[in-house]
N, C-alpha and C positions, 0 to 999 in steps of 0.2 A: 776729377771725380773724387769725391770724398765718401767715406763710409757713413752709414746711417747714424744720425744723432738720436738722442732720446726723444726729441720732440718731432721727429720726422714721421710722416704717415706711411710712405712707401719704403720698402727695403729692396736692396739689390738681390738678385739671385745668388745662390751660394757660390757658384763658379766665378762669378764676377767679383764677389767680395774677396775670394781667395786670390784672384789675379791682382786686385788692387793692393792687397796686403803684401804679396810677394814683391811687386814693383816698388812700393813705398819703402819696404825694408831694404831693398837693394840700393835705392837712391840715398836713404839716410845712412847706410853703411859706408857708401863711397864718400859722401860729404864728411862723415866723421873721420874716416881715414885720411882724406885730403887735408882737413883742418889740422889733424894731429901731425902728419908728416911734414906739411909745408908751413906749420906754425901760422896758419891763416888768422887765428884769433889774436895773435900778438904782433900784428903789422903796425908799425909806428909811423903811419902816414899822417901828414898835416892837413891834407885836403881829400875830398872824395876822388878827385882825379888821380892823386898820388896813390890812394888805396887801390883803385882800379888798375893802375899801371903795375903796382907791385904784385897784385894777385894774378894779373895776366902773365907777368914774367914767370911766376912760380908755376902756373899751369903750362906755360910753354916749356919749361924745364921738365915737367912731368911727362909731357908728350914726347920730348926729345929722348928721354930715358926709355920710353916705350919703343921708339924707333931703333935706338941703339941696341936694346935687348933683342929686337926682332932681327936686326942685321947680324948680330953675333950669335944667333941661334939659341938664346936663352928663352926657355918656354915659361912665361909668366902669364897668369890670368890677369884680366883687367882689375879685378877686385883685390888682388894681392899686391899692393904697391910697395910693401916692405921688401920684396925680393928684387925690386928694380935696382939698377946701378946708380946709387946716389953718392 
């Protein structure tokens, strides 16, 4: 679902537009933090398969840190990845 463009005829109701905006902002924030913390923009892979493998390993490490924080009782929200044990 995308927000209304200037050439669109129909507009979404206000509550739907606000929901789209909140969800989109959360997704973009998480992607920005992940790319910054995991250096996803500077992965030096030689092939697409290598890129996928390296990013999958980094996301696996991120998820492992989430589990370790949960096991050790560290209370961190999903959106605050800087407080994870890296």
